[in-house]
N, C-alpha and C positions, 0 to 999 in steps of 0.2 A: 664264726668268719662263713664257715659255708653256709649258712643260712642267709648271712647278710649279702652275701656275694650272688647265691643264684636267686636269691629275691628278688635283688633289681636287676639281673641279667633278664629273669623272666618280664619284670617291668618295663625296662627298656626295650626289651623285644617289640614289646606289645608299642609301643608307640617309634619308634625307630628302629628296624632291624638292621640300617647300615651300620649303626655305630659298634655293635661287637662285633661284626665280621670284620669291619676297619681295628678294631682294637687289636683282634687276634692276628690278622696276618703283619701288622704291624708289629709286635712281640715277636712274632717268627722272624722277620727280617731283621729286626735289631738284634736277635738270638744268633741267627748266621753272622752279621756283620760282627759281632763282638767275638764269637769264636774264629771265624776267620782271621782278624786281626793277628791272633795270638799264635794259631796254627800254621797260615799261610808262609810266613817271613823264614820257618825252619828250612823248608826246600830252596831259597832264594841263598840264604846263608850255605848251606852244604853246597849247592851246585856251585859257588865262587870260592869255598876256603877246602870243601874235602874233594870233590869231583873234578875241579878246577877247569870247569866246562861254561866256557862265554855264552854260547848258543842257548844251553840249558837254563843258565842262569838268565839270560833276557827273555826267555819264554816265563820264566817263573816271574819274572817282575812285573811282565805285560800282564800274568795272570791276574797278580795281588792289584794292579793298579785297575786292571779293568772291572775285577770283580767290585773293589771297592767303592768305585765310581757308580757302576747301576747298584748295588745295594744300597747306597747314600741317596740317590736319585729317589728310588724306591722308597726310602724311609720318611724324604722330604714331600714327596705326592701323600704318604698316607697320611702324615702330621697335619698336613692341610686338611684333608679330609677329616681327620679327625677332629681338629678343633670346629670346623664348622657343624661337623653331624653331634659335635657336642652339645654347642650352643642350640642347636636344633632341639637335642633332646631335654634341654635345662628349660629351655622354653616350655615344652611338653608338661614337665614336673611340675614347673610353677604356676599354670594353670590349674592342674590338678590339685595344688597345693592349696591355692587361692580358692578354688572352688568348694574345697572341703571345708572351707573356713565359714563362705556362705551357706553352706548346706547343713553345717552342724547344728545340732539343738542348742536353741538360742542359750536355755538356761545353762548350759554346759559352757559355753563361750563365755560366759559371767566370773565364770571360778578361777582362782588361783591356780586350782591344781590343771586345768585346762591352759592356761598363760605359760604355765612353764612348762609344760607335754610341748605345746607349739614351739617354745623358745628352743630345746633341746631337739624337736623336730626340724627346724628351723636350722640349726645348728651344721645337721645332716646335709641338707640339700643346700645352704649358702656357707659354710663353714669357711673359717679359715684355713682349716685343714684340708680343704679340698673338697668339701660339699662331697655329694653321691658321686661324682665321678672318680673321685679318690677309689673308693672301694672295686670300682669297675675296671679303674686303672692299675691299681696294686694287684686286683684278680689275675688280670691277664697279664700283669708282670710276672707272675709266680708260673704261670703257665710257660711263658716266653724263657725265664731263669730254668726252669726244670728242663726245656729243651738244650740250652748252654751248657748246664750243670751234667746231663747226662754226657755230651760230647767232650767236655772237660773232664769227665771221670775216666772215660774210656783211654784219655792219654794218658793220665796220670797213672792209670792202670801198667800200660806199658812201662811204666820205671819201676815200679813193683806194686803189688796187689795189695800188700800192707801199709802204703802210703796212702791210699785210697780209705784202708778202713781206720787207721789214726785219724785223718781227717774227720772222718765220719764221727768218731768217739769224741775226740776235743770238741765237736760242734755239738753234739746231744749233751755234754757234761756244760757247756756254755748256754744249752737251751735252759735248762733246771734252772739257772742263777737269771736270765733272761725273762722268764715267766713269773718269777719269782718279782724280780723288779718291776715288772710291767703290770701287774697286776692293779696298783693302786692308783694307776694312770688314767684309767677307765671311770674312776668314780671323780678323779681329779676334771676330767673335761666334761662330766654331767653337773657338777657343781659350779663349774665355769660357765656353761651355756645361761645358768639362772641368772648369775652375776652379771654378765656381759647384758641381757635382757635388762636388768637394772640399769646398769651402766648407759644403754643406750636410749634410757628413758630422758635421764640428764643430756644426752646430745641432742634429741630429737628436739625438747623444749628449749634449749639455750639457742638453737638457729629457728626455731619457730619466730618468724616476725608478728605471729598472733598474740606472744607472749611476750612481743618488745617492750608494751605500754606497763605492764605490770612489773616487770624488771627495771624501768626506768623509775617510775613513779613511786615503788617501793622501796627504793634501792635497793635490791634484792643483789647486786652483784658479787659483793664478799659473801652472803648469807648459802647464794646457790652455788658458787664454785667452792664452797667449804664443803658441804654436802655431797657435793660432784668427786671433791677428791678424798672424803671418806669411804665412796662407792668404788674408785680407783683404789684405794690402798687394799680394799679387799681383794680386787682382781688381782693384786699384784702377789697377794700371798699363793695364789694358785701358780703363777709364772714361778714363782718359787720352788713349790710343789713338784712342779712337773719337769723343772731344770735340775733339781737334786736328784730326781731317780732315773731322769735322761744321762746325769754325769755316772751314776753308780753303774747302769748299764753299758757305758762306754768303757768305764774301766774293764768289766769282764769282757768284753769282746779285743780288748786289747792285750789282756792277758792270754787270753784263746789264740790270738793271732800269732804271738810269740812262741806258743808250745808248737803249734801246727809248722811254721819256719823251719823251727830246730830239728823235728823228725823229718822233716821232706829235705832239707839241706842234707841231714846225715846222709839220706839214702843216696840222693842226687852227687854229691862228691864221692861216696864209695863207689857208686858205678863209673864215674868220670875217671878216677884214678885207675878201674879196673879195662881201662879203655873200652868199655862197651857204649859210651854215649858218645854221639859226634859232636860237635860246633854248633848246629843248627839245631840239635836236639836237646843240647844243653840250654841255649837259647830260650828254645820253647817250654822247656820244663821250669825253668827260674819264670817266666813269665805266666807259665799255666799253673803251677800248683798254688799262689797264692789266690789267684783269680778263682780255681776251684773252691778254695776255701771261704773266699770271700760270697762267690752264688751260691753256695749250700747255708751258708750262714745267712744270706739275704733273704733264699726262700723261706728259712724259718722263721725269721724276722719280720716278713711280710706277711706271713700268716700268721704270727703273734699280734702284729701291727694290727691288721684286720680286723681279729678280736677283739682290740678296745672298739670297732664301731659298733660292737653287739647291742650293749646300752643304747647308742644312739639311734641303731637301727630298730630295735624294738620300740625306742620313744616317736620314730618315724612311723613305725605301723603304727602303732598304739593311737597317736594323732590320726593316719589317714583310716583309722576303723571306727573314730568318733561315732556316734549315734547320729542317725539323722533322723529329724523330727518328720521331714518333709515325706509325709505316705503317699505313694503313689498309684494310684489303679483307678478303676472304670466309674467310681461313684462320683458322680458329678450332678448331684439334685438341682434342678432347674428351680429357682424360687418362685413358687406360684405369687400372685397378685398379692395375697397374705399370709406372713409367715410369722413365726413366732420363735423367741430363742429364750430358753429355761436354765436356769441354774439348780441344779436341785443336789443340795446340801454341800456344796461344794467347799472344801479347804484346801491351802496350799502353804507349805513350810519351805523356805529357803535353806536348802541342802542340809547344813548340818546344826542349822537355828534350834532352840529350841523352843520358841514361841510361834506361832502361827501367824502369815502375813495377813490370810483371810480365813476365818473360820463359820462352817456351817452355814453358809449363804445361799439363801433359795430365794429366788426373783422371777418373774417373767415381765418382758416387754414383747410389744408386736412391731410390724414394718413400718407404723405410721406414726410412732410417738416420740416425741422430743424430751431425751431426758437430761435433766442436771444431775451429774456426780459429785456431790461437795463432802470438805470435811478438812479436817487438820492434816499436816504432813503425817505420814505413816500411818494414816488411817488405812490404808488398803484400797485406793480409787485406783491409782496405776495397776496395781497387781489385778484386780478384777478386770480391767481392760486387755491386759496382756494374757490371761486366761483365757477370756473370750476370743482374743487373734491366735491362740495357740502358741504364743511365744513360750510359756509355760503349760505343763500341763498340770491339772489338778491332783495333789498329795491323795484326795479321797473326793467320792463324788463324782458328778457328770455335768455336761454343760449340753444342751440338745439343740438342734435347729429342725423345726418344724418334727421334733419328733425322731431326728437322729444324731446320734453321738457325733460332736463334730470330729472327734480323732479317727471317725472311720471313713470322712470324707477325703477325697484328694487333696494332699495339702497344696499344691500351686493353684488349682480351681477356687477352694477356699479363700485363698486370701485376696482373689480378684471381688469378693463380697465386701473387703473394706478399703474406704477411704480414711486415711488417718494423717492426722498432723499433730505429731509426737510435740512436748513440751520440749525437748529437747532434738527437734528437728533437724536432720542435716541436708546441706546444698553440696551440690558435687561443682568441680572446678571446670566445668563444661558449660556451654550456654546456657544462657537464661529461657531460650527455648527448650532445650534438651532439659533442664530442671524441672521443665512441667509436664514435657509429653514423653519424656524416656524413649525419644525416638519411635515413637508409635507412627505409623503411616497417615500422612496428611491427606484430606478429602478438600472438596471444597466446604460441604457439613461442616466437618469436624473444625477448618481453619474460621468458618464465621462464630461457633461454638467458642473457639478459643479466643477470638476477638473479644467476645462479650464476654468471658470472664477475666480477661486483662481489664477490660475499662472498668468492671464493676467491684474487682478487687482494688485498684490503684493500681495495676501494675502497667497498665499502659502509659499514664501520665510517669511513671517514674523511667521507665525505658526512652522516653522521648528524647533528652538529653544527651541520651549514648548516642554515638556514632554509629556503631552497628545495630543499634535499636536491640529487638528481641534475640540477636544472634551473638550478642556480646558475651564473653566468656565472664566467668564467677571466678574471682578472687586472681591472683598471679602464679599459679601453678605454673601454666602453662601460658598466659599470656601477660607481659608486663603492663599492660593497658587494660587489666581485668579489672572488673566491677565489684567491690567489697561493700556490699549492703551493709545497711544500718541491722539493730535487732526488729525493728519495726518493719523493714524492706523484708528483710529474708522471710517474717513470717507471712507478709501477703504473697510473696511467691510460694511458700509450702501450702496456704490456702488456696491462691491458683490450682497449684497442683493436685489436690483433693477435690476441687472441683472439677478438674477435668476429667479424672478418672471416671467419675457418674458411676459410683458402686452404689449398690440397695443401702450399706449399713456405713455410716461416716460417724467418727471417732474425733472430736476434736480435744485434746489435752492441753489446757492451758491455754485454748488457743487467742487469746489476746493479751496475754502477760506483757509483754513487752510495748502495749498502744496505750494510749492516753484514753481517758474515759470517753471521749467525743468519739474517738475513731475506734474505741470498743463497741461504742452503742451503733457506728454506721456497719461494722464488720457483722455484729448480730443479724442487724437488719438484711444486709446479703447473703448470710446464711439461711435466713427464710425464703428468700429468692432462689439461693440455690439447692437447697436441699428439704423443701417445703416435702417433697414426696417420698423422702427417705425415712431410713430408722436413723436417728440422731443423737449420739452421747456427747454432752459437752462436760469433759471433767474444769472444774476450776475452784479458784479458794474464793474468788470475786463471786458476792450471791446477786448480782445483777445479773447472771445467766439463768436464775429461776425466772426471769420475767418473760423471757422468751421460750420455756419451756412448758409441756404440758405437765411434767410431774418430775419428783426431785428425790433421787436416793440419797440419804445421810449415812455418811460411814463413819463410823469410830472405832479405834482398835481391832480393825478387821471384820467388823461386822456390820451388817446394815440397820442402823438403827430408828431410821425413820424411813417412810415412803410416802408421798403425798402431794397435792398442789401446797402452791407458796400461800396461798389462804387459809388450807387447812392446817398445814404445819406453823405457822407463824400465830396463830390459836390457839397453841397449846404449849405449856412450857417442855422443852426439849432441847437436844444438842441444836435444832436447826434454829430454835429461836435465841439460843445464846448466839451461836455464829453470826445471826443476822444483826443481834444488839450490837453485838461487839464492832461490827465492818459499821454500822449505823452511826455509832458514836464518834468513832473516827473520823469519818467523813464530816458529822457535824460541827467537832472541835476544828478540823481542818478548815471549813466554811466559816466558823467564827472567828479566827485566827485571822484569816484573809481580810474580813470585814474589818475587824479593829486596826489591821496594818493600813487598810484604805482612809478609815477616818483620822 
């Protein structure tokens, strides 16, 4: 508890100093307010029934009313400030949380372990138990409760010191049972966070309109709901466990409460019958004794409850400490007119996988080459490119850019060297312009270049019929009139984005997968214009890409098995000729079938 509270107190102090200060004074005011409600009425009652002094009674009534009014006003003001500042702090935490996700090692964020840690960390930040604010609030609640408890203990002490001692002993015995009962709850909540993440998957997909077509076309209604139901049943198991544990804790608390009331009332009645307690004091003790017990027990309970956050706090810290691949330094070598990329005996293995996805790959290429990378699924093509882009780090070997290990170069600078169209490229729910330029500053020269790219890629023709043209929002997340592109249209936008970036190395992963053969041929001709002075890597299943390439790398089972031009590779028996003949046969059969249909 101590580590979790002080960790987040320190982190919150960095982003918003106001919130801890407000929380502290708010709890102090609440402590004073709570104690005054129990203690001040004694003076009113004694003034009326013991002293029978009207003026004194009016005075104390005024003190009670004015103090309650002022303290309540201060409490309301602090609660309002607390709400505003907590939201501000939450936003700061959320930005840091998102920044960590975007900066984390790409290989790490693809792992199941990372996703589970993220779910647990997210439970701490946004969780139904109050999120990170719960720890701060409960931590300061403990501080406020200590102030109140000390004051109430002093009042009870005036009745008899043994009453205070008895209550403390009863609470300590109760604590032993509470610790025993609360121990498993920590694990329940951590397991629950993982199950909730999986349940959230169903909620997200069922409510995502992009999955609507598959759900309806394949009649997935009952099938998907049944799977969702199974997942909800798993969540229900945890709810039952937590409910059972809380019931057991409640039983111990009730037993302890009855015991302390018995001890306290024994001394109270004894003192009253001896004439040592006034009416006002009797009323005060009757209210204060159980309040002291509840407050003392509440302090310990909150400390133990905060202890439940220890595991979640550790998950949050683990998430925030996830290794960052982005190495920032001053090593930003300007690429000369001619440069070379070299893979030196590079191998890569995914996580705990037994087999290498890429093994002992050595190859060189320069800034003027257009290289086709072909091979069957799982051959290692995409892994090769991800290693080049530093999305992964080699398990062994190294990759050099003009003789410099790429892992020693400033990460953000290194990424500026690449313009990429991934096979599973993503478009954002912002304007089409933003999806191409990403908010870069526009001037006359860049605007002219953008217009040329739009015309050449066919994006200009696409946006002509849109009311807001290039400034039309993509999809409907922020705009009901948003534009939802087809696969081919989206790919054209992604290609325009890569062309606009104007980087020295261009990577196109299945760049024409969503296009028909005629459009494919047109796009490759456009590539010739866009990237003729660039190092271009074309990853494709379609052998047509080799027509536009200076050189072809053939991948098979994680190795480069052939390297050469189309004419040299087709002339020998090998993987290239095998793949080429298979595709040629397919297109020949397809052409023959169409001719027969026309006849």
